[in-house]
LUMVOZA-89193 format. One record per residue (C-alpha): residue in three letters; x, y, z. Coordinates in Angstrom, 3 decimals, always signed. Layout:
% residues N
+--------+----------+----------+----------+
: residu :       xx :       yy :       zz :
+--------+----------+----------+----------+
:    ALA :        X :        Y :        Z :
...
+--------+----------+----------+----------+
This chain:
% residues 355
+--------+----------+----------+----------+
: residu :       xx :       yy :       zz :
+--------+----------+----------+----------+
:    MET :   +0.000 :   +0.000 :   +0.000 :
:    ARG :   +1.399 :   +3.403 :   -0.969 :
:    LEU :   +1.522 :   +6.067 :   +1.678 :
:    MET :   -0.938 :   +8.907 :   +1.238 :
:    LYS :   +0.548 :  +12.409 :   +1.504 :
:    ARG :   -1.857 :  +14.944 :   +3.002 :
:    GLY :   +0.182 :  +17.538 :   +4.829 :
:    GLY :   +2.277 :  +20.542 :   +3.877 :
:    LYS :   +5.377 :  +20.701 :   +1.716 :
:    LYS :   +8.287 :  +18.352 :   +2.175 :
:    ALA :  +11.157 :  +20.160 :   +3.862 :
:    GLU :  +14.247 :  +21.000 :   +1.892 :
:    GLY :  +17.437 :  +19.997 :   +3.710 :
:    PHE :  +17.131 :  +19.095 :   +7.368 :
:    LEU :  +13.876 :  +19.134 :   +9.310 :
:    THR :  +13.300 :  +22.773 :  +10.263 :
:    LYS :  +11.515 :  +23.831 :  +13.413 :
:    SER :   +8.738 :  +25.469 :  +11.394 :
:    ARG :   +8.125 :  +22.228 :   +9.481 :
:    PHE :   +8.225 :  +20.251 :  +12.732 :
:    VAL :   +5.768 :  +22.595 :  +14.461 :
:    GLU :   +3.491 :  +22.558 :  +11.405 :
:    LEU :   +3.271 :  +18.767 :  +11.530 :
:    VAL :   +2.772 :  +18.508 :  +15.296 :
:    ARG :   +0.159 :  +21.294 :  +15.436 :
:    SER :   -1.805 :  +19.602 :  +12.636 :
:    PHE :   -2.237 :  +16.352 :  +14.617 :
:    GLY :   -5.629 :  +17.678 :  +15.722 :
:    LYS :   -6.957 :  +17.156 :  +12.186 :
:    THR :   -6.154 :  +13.449 :  +12.268 :
:    LYS :   -8.358 :  +10.415 :  +12.954 :
:    ILE :   -6.781 :   +7.042 :  +13.719 :
:    LEU :   -8.481 :   +3.699 :  +14.379 :
:    VAL :   -6.685 :   +1.407 :  +16.852 :
:    VAL :   -7.405 :   -2.332 :  +16.998 :
:    GLY :   -5.906 :   -4.569 :  +19.667 :
:    ASP :   -5.884 :   -5.927 :  +23.195 :
:    PHE :   -7.486 :   -3.734 :  +25.878 :
:    ILE :   -5.716 :   -3.800 :  +29.256 :
:    LEU :   -6.285 :   -2.066 :  +32.591 :
:    ASP :   -2.952 :   -0.911 :  +34.016 :
:    GLN :   -3.020 :   -0.546 :  +37.790 :
:    PHE :   -0.173 :   +1.159 :  +39.649 :
:    ILE :   +0.323 :   +0.760 :  +43.393 :
:    TRP :   +2.701 :   +3.451 :  +44.652 :
:    GLY :   +4.518 :   +3.190 :  +47.943 :
:    SER :   +7.767 :   +3.165 :  +49.865 :
:    VAL :  +10.057 :   +0.524 :  +51.360 :
:    ASP :  +11.951 :   +0.821 :  +54.609 :
:    ARG :  +12.160 :   -2.796 :  +55.790 :
:    ILE :  +12.377 :   -6.425 :  +54.701 :
:    SER :   +9.595 :   -8.838 :  +55.564 :
:    PRO :  +10.352 :  -11.169 :  +58.520 :
:    GLU :   +8.350 :  -13.863 :  +56.675 :
:    ALA :  +10.543 :  -13.971 :  +53.532 :
:    PRO :  +13.478 :  -12.016 :  +52.055 :
:    VAL :  +11.228 :   -9.566 :  +50.214 :
:    PRO :  +10.609 :   -5.824 :  +50.639 :
:    VAL :   +7.507 :   -4.642 :  +52.507 :
:    VAL :   +5.831 :   -1.909 :  +50.457 :
:    GLN :   +3.905 :   +0.683 :  +52.448 :
:    VAL :   +1.143 :   +1.692 :  +50.017 :
:    ASN :   +0.580 :   +5.440 :  +49.606 :
:    ARG :   -1.786 :   +5.570 :  +46.636 :
:    GLU :   -3.161 :   +3.701 :  +43.607 :
:    SER :   -3.808 :   +4.828 :  +40.051 :
:    TYR :   -5.344 :   +3.296 :  +36.947 :
:    MET :   -4.523 :   +3.841 :  +33.276 :
:    PRO :   -5.886 :   +2.434 :  +30.004 :
:    GLY :   -3.204 :   +0.015 :  +28.787 :
:    GLY :   -2.341 :   -2.125 :  +25.773 :
:    ALA :   -4.069 :   -0.818 :  +22.651 :
:    LEU :   -5.774 :   +1.767 :  +24.850 :
:    ASN :   -2.408 :   +3.273 :  +25.779 :
:    VAL :   -1.822 :   +3.882 :  +22.063 :
:    ALA :   -5.268 :   +5.486 :  +21.919 :
:    ASN :   -4.432 :   +7.615 :  +24.956 :
:    ASN :   -1.172 :   +8.749 :  +23.324 :
:    ILE :   -3.015 :   +9.771 :  +20.164 :
:    LEU :   -5.532 :  +11.759 :  +22.216 :
:    THR :   -2.833 :  +13.449 :  +24.285 :
:    LEU :   -0.991 :  +14.427 :  +21.095 :
:    GLY :   -4.181 :  +16.068 :  +19.862 :
:    GLY :   -5.573 :  +13.458 :  +17.463 :
:    LYS :   -8.976 :  +11.824 :  +17.339 :
:    VAL :   -8.949 :   +8.084 :  +18.014 :
:    PHE :  -11.361 :   +5.185 :  +17.634 :
:    PRO :  -10.137 :   +2.187 :  +19.701 :
:    CYS :  -11.633 :   -1.236 :  +19.086 :
:    GLY :  -11.169 :   -4.282 :  +21.316 :
:    VAL :  -12.745 :   -6.630 :  +23.859 :
:    LEU :  -13.645 :   -6.192 :  +27.527 :
:    GLY :  -15.086 :   -8.735 :  +29.938 :
:    ARG :  -18.358 :   -8.072 :  +31.732 :
:    ASP :  -16.635 :   -7.843 :  +35.102 :
:    LEU :  -15.571 :   -5.308 :  +37.702 :
:    VAL :  -12.221 :   -4.693 :  +35.984 :
:    GLY :  -14.009 :   -4.158 :  +32.662 :
:    ARG :  -16.326 :   -1.594 :  +34.273 :
:    MET :  -13.324 :   +0.135 :  +35.836 :
:    LEU :  -11.531 :   +0.265 :  +32.482 :
:    LEU :  -14.630 :   +1.637 :  +30.761 :
:    LYS :  -14.817 :   +4.322 :  +33.460 :
:    VAL :  -11.132 :   +5.187 :  +32.962 :
:    MET :  -11.686 :   +5.419 :  +29.186 :
:    ARG :  -14.554 :   +7.866 :  +29.700 :
:    GLN :  -12.542 :   +9.902 :  +32.216 :
:    ASN :   -9.782 :  +10.175 :  +29.602 :
:    ALA :  -12.327 :  +11.125 :  +26.888 :
:    VAL :  -11.535 :   +7.949 :  +24.935 :
:    GLU :  -14.225 :   +6.936 :  +22.409 :
:    THR :  -16.034 :   +3.789 :  +23.626 :
:    GLY :  -18.110 :   +2.891 :  +20.540 :
:    GLY :  -15.609 :   +0.197 :  +19.525 :
:    VAL :  -15.769 :   -1.693 :  +22.838 :
:    VAL :  -16.980 :   -5.280 :  +22.439 :
:    HIS :  -18.238 :   -6.872 :  +25.669 :
:    ASP :  -17.709 :  -10.610 :  +26.178 :
:    PRO :  -19.010 :  -12.216 :  +29.390 :
:    THR :  -16.900 :  -15.350 :  +28.781 :
:    ARG :  -13.555 :  -13.514 :  +29.088 :
:    PRO :  -11.971 :  -11.675 :  +32.014 :
:    THR :  -10.729 :   -8.164 :  +31.296 :
:    ILE :   -6.916 :   -8.158 :  +31.115 :
:    HIS :   -5.494 :   -6.553 :  +34.258 :
:    LYS :   -1.826 :   -5.745 :  +34.951 :
:    THR :   -0.756 :   -4.557 :  +38.393 :
:    ARG :   +2.606 :   -2.883 :  +38.965 :
:    ILE :   +3.924 :   -2.161 :  +42.463 :
:    ILE :   +6.318 :   +0.792 :  +42.510 :
:    ALA :   +8.455 :   +1.986 :  +45.414 :
:    HIS :  +10.984 :   +4.841 :  +45.340 :
:    SER :  +10.571 :   +5.209 :  +41.551 :
:    GLN :  +11.411 :   +1.531 :  +40.985 :
:    GLN :   +9.068 :   -1.236 :  +39.872 :
:    VAL :   +9.192 :   -3.943 :  +42.537 :
:    VAL :   +6.968 :   -6.543 :  +40.905 :
:    ARG :   +4.221 :   -6.919 :  +38.295 :
:    PHE :   +1.438 :   -9.471 :  +38.234 :
:    ASP :   -1.017 :  -10.154 :  +35.385 :
:    ARG :   -4.552 :  -11.504 :  +35.219 :
:    GLU :   -5.554 :  -12.571 :  +31.707 :
:    LYS :   -6.987 :  -15.150 :  +29.354 :
:    ALA :   -4.801 :  -15.104 :  +26.244 :
:    GLU :   -6.631 :  -17.506 :  +23.933 :
:    ASP :   -8.185 :  -16.115 :  +20.721 :
:    VAL :  -11.430 :  -14.228 :  +21.187 :
:    PRO :  -14.557 :  -15.890 :  +19.710 :
:    GLN :  -15.472 :  -15.296 :  +16.073 :
:    LYS :  -18.598 :  -13.381 :  +17.107 :
:    ASP :  -16.394 :  -10.782 :  +18.833 :
:    LEU :  -14.171 :  -10.445 :  +15.767 :
:    LEU :  -17.236 :   -9.865 :  +13.584 :
:    LYS :  -18.314 :   -7.019 :  +15.876 :
:    ILE :  -14.834 :   -5.498 :  +15.622 :
:    LEU :  -14.981 :   -5.672 :  +11.818 :
:    GLU :  -18.447 :   -4.100 :  +11.819 :
:    TYR :  -17.034 :   -1.158 :  +13.769 :
:    VAL :  -14.051 :   -0.843 :  +11.418 :
:    GLU :  -16.408 :   -0.803 :   +8.404 :
:    LEU :  -18.447 :   +1.909 :  +10.122 :
:    LYS :  -15.408 :   +4.159 :  +10.632 :
:    ILE :  -13.141 :   +3.293 :   +7.677 :
:    ARG :  -14.177 :   +6.213 :   +5.449 :
:    GLU :  -13.567 :   +8.920 :   +8.019 :
:    ILE :  -10.211 :   +7.746 :   +9.421 :
:    ASP :   -6.708 :   +8.436 :   +8.092 :
:    GLY :   -5.135 :   +5.130 :   +9.067 :
:    VAL :   -5.140 :   +2.072 :  +11.332 :
:    ILE :   -2.820 :   +0.948 :  +14.121 :
:    ILE :   -2.852 :   -2.743 :  +15.063 :
:    GLU :   -1.548 :   -3.156 :  +18.598 :
:    ASP :   -0.792 :   -6.848 :  +19.078 :
:    TYR :   -0.089 :   -7.874 :  +22.668 :
:    GLY :   -0.813 :  -11.527 :  +21.876 :
:    LYS :   -3.850 :  -11.642 :  +24.177 :
:    GLY :   -6.387 :  -12.938 :  +21.654 :
:    VAL :   -7.824 :  -10.019 :  +19.671 :
:    VAL :   -5.327 :  -10.008 :  +16.790 :
:    THR :   -5.848 :  -13.161 :  +14.724 :
:    ALA :   -4.908 :  -14.157 :  +11.176 :
:    SER :   -8.560 :  -13.960 :  +10.101 :
:    LEU :   -9.033 :  -10.471 :  +11.559 :
:    ILE :   -5.858 :   -9.106 :   +9.931 :
:    ARG :   -6.727 :  -10.620 :   +6.557 :
:    LYS :  -10.135 :   -8.920 :   +6.544 :
:    LEU :   -8.755 :   -5.656 :   +7.939 :
:    LEU :   -6.141 :   -5.460 :   +5.197 :
:    LYS :   -8.787 :   -5.979 :   +2.516 :
:    LEU :  -10.778 :   -3.081 :   +3.956 :
:    THR :   -7.818 :   -0.739 :   +4.328 :
:    LYS :   -6.515 :   -1.531 :   +0.845 :
:    ARG :   -9.921 :   -0.854 :   -0.684 :
:    HIS :  -10.134 :   +2.502 :   +1.098 :
:    ARG :   -6.425 :   +3.386 :   +0.697 :
:    LYS :   -5.633 :   +3.693 :   +4.413 :
:    PHE :   -2.205 :   +2.987 :   +5.890 :
:    VAL :   -1.731 :   +0.208 :   +8.473 :
:    ILE :   +0.910 :   +0.354 :  +11.211 :
:    VAL :   +1.552 :   -2.749 :  +13.334 :
:    ASP :   +3.203 :   -2.958 :  +16.734 :
:    PRO :   +3.921 :   -6.679 :  +16.328 :
:    LYS :   +3.965 :   -9.895 :  +18.310 :
:    GLU :   +6.760 :  -12.131 :  +17.027 :
:    ARG :   +4.755 :  -15.321 :  +16.760 :
:    HIS :   +2.114 :  -13.530 :  +14.661 :
:    ILE :   +4.583 :  -12.005 :  +12.211 :
:    ALA :   +3.246 :  -13.950 :   +9.204 :
:    TYR :   -0.134 :  -12.244 :   +9.702 :
:    TYR :   +1.275 :   -8.837 :   +8.768 :
:    LYS :   +2.265 :   -9.361 :   +5.139 :
:    GLY :   +1.318 :   -6.304 :   +3.128 :
:    VAL :   +0.952 :   -3.816 :   +5.989 :
:    THR :   +2.449 :   -0.347 :   +5.583 :
:    VAL :   +4.837 :   -0.246 :   +8.552 :
:    ILE :   +5.821 :   -2.519 :  +11.434 :
:    THR :   +7.475 :   -1.130 :  +14.578 :
:    PRO :   +9.296 :   -3.940 :  +16.450 :
:    ASN :  +11.993 :   -3.447 :  +19.042 :
:    ARG :  +15.352 :   -5.189 :  +18.525 :
:    LYS :  +14.333 :   -8.414 :  +20.293 :
:    GLU :  +11.040 :   -8.560 :  +18.396 :
:    ALA :  +12.789 :   -8.007 :  +15.057 :
:    TYR :  +15.061 :  -11.018 :  +15.533 :
:    GLY :  +12.245 :  -13.074 :  +17.046 :
:    ALA :   +9.992 :  -12.274 :  +14.085 :
:    LEU :  +12.601 :  -13.482 :  +11.604 :
:    GLU :  +13.083 :  -16.695 :  +13.562 :
:    ALA :   +9.295 :  -17.195 :  +13.543 :
:    LEU :   +9.476 :  -16.882 :   +9.737 :
:    GLY :  +12.155 :  -19.590 :   +9.601 :
:    VAL :  +15.098 :  -17.259 :   +9.005 :
:    GLU :  +18.373 :  -18.076 :  +10.783 :
:    THR :  +19.444 :  -14.897 :  +12.601 :
:    LYS :  +22.889 :  -16.066 :  +13.683 :
:    ILE :  +25.916 :  -16.233 :  +11.420 :
:    GLY :  +28.739 :  -18.257 :  +12.972 :
:    GLY :  +27.016 :  -18.006 :  +16.334 :
:    VAL :  +26.773 :  -14.200 :  +16.114 :
:    LYS :  +23.535 :  -12.288 :  +15.545 :
:    MET :  +23.255 :  -10.784 :  +12.087 :
:    PRO :  +23.527 :   -6.972 :  +11.971 :
:    ILE :  +20.256 :   -5.288 :  +12.818 :
:    GLU :  +20.259 :   -3.605 :   +9.383 :
:    THR :  +20.306 :   -7.036 :   +7.766 :
:    ALA :  +17.431 :   -8.155 :   +9.994 :
:    GLY :  +15.426 :   -5.082 :   +9.018 :
:    ARG :  +16.047 :   -5.654 :   +5.318 :
:    LYS :  +14.980 :   -9.301 :   +5.582 :
:    LEU :  +11.778 :   -8.296 :   +7.374 :
:    LEU :  +11.019 :   -5.840 :   +4.583 :
:    GLU :  +11.479 :   -8.564 :   +1.998 :
:    LYS :   +9.457 :  -11.171 :   +3.867 :
:    LEU :   +6.533 :   -8.900 :   +4.732 :
:    ARG :   +6.518 :   -6.757 :   +1.565 :
:    CYS :   +5.788 :   -3.627 :   +3.597 :
:    GLU :   +6.725 :   +0.001 :   +2.942 :
:    SER :   +9.087 :   +0.252 :   +5.895 :
:    VAL :  +10.310 :   -1.295 :   +9.135 :
:    LEU :  +10.958 :   +0.985 :  +12.115 :
:    ILE :  +13.060 :   -0.820 :  +14.745 :
:    THR :  +13.387 :   +0.747 :  +18.189 :
:    LEU :  +16.829 :   +0.176 :  +19.700 :
:    GLY :  +16.586 :   +1.499 :  +23.251 :
:    GLU :  +19.561 :   +3.693 :  +24.129 :
:    GLU :  +20.755 :   +3.408 :  +20.508 :
:    GLY :  +17.679 :   +5.173 :  +19.165 :
:    MET :  +15.903 :   +3.858 :  +16.062 :
:    LEU :  +16.584 :   +2.272 :  +12.708 :
:    LEU :  +14.285 :   +3.032 :   +9.776 :
:    MET :  +14.496 :   +0.663 :   +6.801 :
:    GLU :  +12.567 :   +1.667 :   +3.677 :
:    LYS :  +11.308 :   -0.473 :   +0.814 :
:    ARG :  +13.223 :   +1.547 :   -1.773 :
:    GLY :  +16.543 :   +0.853 :   -0.075 :
:    ALA :  +17.090 :   +3.822 :   +2.234 :
:    LYS :  +18.149 :   +3.223 :   +5.826 :
:    THR :  +18.325 :   +5.843 :   +8.553 :
:    ARG :  +19.795 :   +5.626 :  +12.052 :
:    ILE :  +18.286 :   +8.126 :  +14.491 :
:    PRO :  +20.098 :   +8.512 :  +17.842 :
:    THR :  +18.009 :   +8.369 :  +21.006 :
:    ALA :  +16.384 :  +11.593 :  +22.157 :
:    ALA :  +16.075 :  +10.394 :  +25.774 :
:    ARG :  +18.005 :  +12.331 :  +28.403 :
:    GLU :  +17.098 :  +10.097 :  +31.342 :
:    VAL :  +15.315 :   +6.736 :  +31.350 :
:    PHE :  +13.020 :   +6.020 :  +34.296 :
:    ASP :  +10.549 :   +3.587 :  +32.720 :
:    VAL :  +10.233 :   +2.120 :  +29.216 :
:    SER :   +6.644 :   +0.933 :  +29.853 :
:    GLY :   +4.510 :   +1.917 :  +26.880 :
:    ALA :   +7.294 :   +3.618 :  +24.906 :
:    GLY :   +6.488 :   +1.460 :  +21.868 :
:    ASP :   +2.875 :   +2.636 :  +22.096 :
:    THR :   +4.041 :   +6.247 :  +21.953 :
:    VAL :   +6.167 :   +5.453 :  +18.895 :
:    ALA :   +3.207 :   +3.900 :  +17.046 :
:    ALA :   +0.907 :   +6.808 :  +17.943 :
:    ALA :   +3.302 :   +9.595 :  +16.942 :
:    PHE :   +4.373 :   +7.768 :  +13.777 :
:    ALA :   +0.754 :   +7.293 :  +12.660 :
:    LEU :   -0.210 :  +10.899 :  +13.363 :
:    SER :   +2.826 :  +12.169 :  +11.466 :
:    LEU :   +2.198 :   +9.995 :   +8.412 :
:    ALA :   -1.441 :  +11.049 :   +8.358 :
:    ARG :   -0.388 :  +14.702 :   +8.195 :
:    GLY :   +1.891 :  +14.122 :   +5.203 :
:    ALA :   +5.243 :  +13.548 :   +6.925 :
:    THR :   +7.862 :  +11.501 :   +5.106 :
:    LEU :   +8.845 :   +8.199 :   +6.691 :
:    LYS :  +12.041 :   +9.801 :   +8.016 :
:    GLU :  +10.188 :  +12.777 :   +9.459 :
:    ALA :   +7.642 :  +10.480 :  +11.102 :
:    ALA :  +10.443 :   +8.360 :  +12.584 :
:    PHE :  +12.221 :  +11.453 :  +13.899 :
:    ILE :   +9.043 :  +12.758 :  +15.557 :
:    SER :   +8.165 :   +9.393 :  +17.109 :
:    ASN :  +11.744 :   +9.023 :  +18.402 :
:    LEU :  +11.474 :  +12.424 :  +20.050 :
:    ALA :   +8.107 :  +11.515 :  +21.605 :
:    ALA :   +9.468 :   +8.211 :  +22.953 :
:    GLY :  +12.468 :  +10.043 :  +24.420 :
:    ILE :  +10.090 :  +12.136 :  +26.499 :
:    VAL :   +7.884 :   +9.317 :  +27.848 :
:    VAL :  +10.784 :   +7.112 :  +28.991 :
:    GLY :  +11.796 :  +10.005 :  +31.233 :
:    LYS :   +8.486 :   +9.626 :  +33.091 :
:    LEU :   +7.471 :   +6.921 :  +35.526 :
:    GLY :   +4.629 :   +4.562 :  +34.651 :
:    THR :   +2.645 :   +4.231 :  +31.438 :
:    ALA :   +3.052 :   +7.840 :  +30.264 :
:    THR :   +2.052 :  +10.041 :  +27.358 :
:    VAL :   +3.370 :  +13.199 :  +25.702 :
:    ASN :   +1.552 :  +16.339 :  +24.571 :
:    PRO :   +2.256 :  +18.650 :  +21.594 :
:    ASP :   +3.767 :  +21.404 :  +23.737 :
:    GLU :   +6.272 :  +18.990 :  +25.299 :
:    LEU :   +7.130 :  +17.645 :  +21.864 :
:    ILE :   +7.699 :  +21.097 :  +20.377 :
:    GLU :   +9.723 :  +22.242 :  +23.385 :
:    SER :  +11.983 :  +19.174 :  +23.087 :
:    PHE :  +12.848 :  +19.958 :  +19.462 :
:    SER :  +15.361 :  +22.620 :  +20.466 :
:    SER :  +17.384 :  +20.081 :  +22.456 :
:    VAL :  +18.013 :  +17.910 :  +19.374 :
:    ARG :  +21.415 :  +18.277 :  +17.762 :
:    PRO :  +21.346 :  +19.801 :  +14.224 :
:    GLN :  +23.225 :  +16.795 :  +12.812 :
:    VAL :  +20.345 :  +14.557 :  +13.952 :
:    ARG :  +17.823 :  +16.731 :  +12.110 :
:    GLU :  +20.122 :  +16.561 :   +9.077 :
:    MET :  +19.453 :  +12.802 :   +8.922 :
:    VAL :  +15.822 :  +13.495 :   +8.128 :
:    LYS :  +16.520 :  +14.949 :   +4.662 :
+--------+----------+----------+----------+
């Protein structure tokens, strides 16, 4: 699928601040549909000043609790915070956690028309216990088997309802049952017919599902794992192949427009179908928590593409957005003002890479 260009003029030379601001400020004109696994993220905040006499574990004195929409809903929340309009679609159980998550969605002004309720499934619930800015432990409650066909049909009905008014689709695959081969196949037919881009935050074992999407955004581990799932040997003489080689092989196998690989402290690698490759150094100053950083990347990348950014410009913007959220604790988001303010801290030679 060819990328649709809708925004202003392509910048000459490096990415100027005026071009950057133009793109970011235009996010409010964008509508993105997000399909994937809905999760309630619970955070228990406290402090530790002693070890339990019952076992060699810290005793956390709880100070407060907070709840955030997680999984595909964290992508939706990032799009909203960046100024875009979002239509999330996924499955909730008819349980207390599901009601809590629905309440959190409404409190965050997240559209709820795409919520499919299934009384046979528990709502996915992740609890993180944090003390002195450090995550002590996380425990998950979930049922990860594929959702029933009747739920998938309801998701597709919602996509068909919204497909004409949206700019593109993000598929957020946490491997919890919503993203199936059948769903992706039908989604891609719809998006191709209506000329909408598709960005996938992938699960390695599902990599074969994504053939023909516009962009995939794996991290380094997921990129190698995806190739191995496709039957490609990733080690040469016992040593991992260069990440550029892995990216190129993913492009070839999936026949997509580009692969954007997040590399932690090394930034990002953008591999394009026409042969270009771009390394973008990390924009993070301090890293407190990488939870949800990939969601921020997918959200900012989609918004940028929808406003007419080139692949390199979109990668640069999403890298900058991710650099901000990893400096925050918990599943965080970034707003346009923060993004614009952070532009001035980026070295000119980094912006030069975006030509």
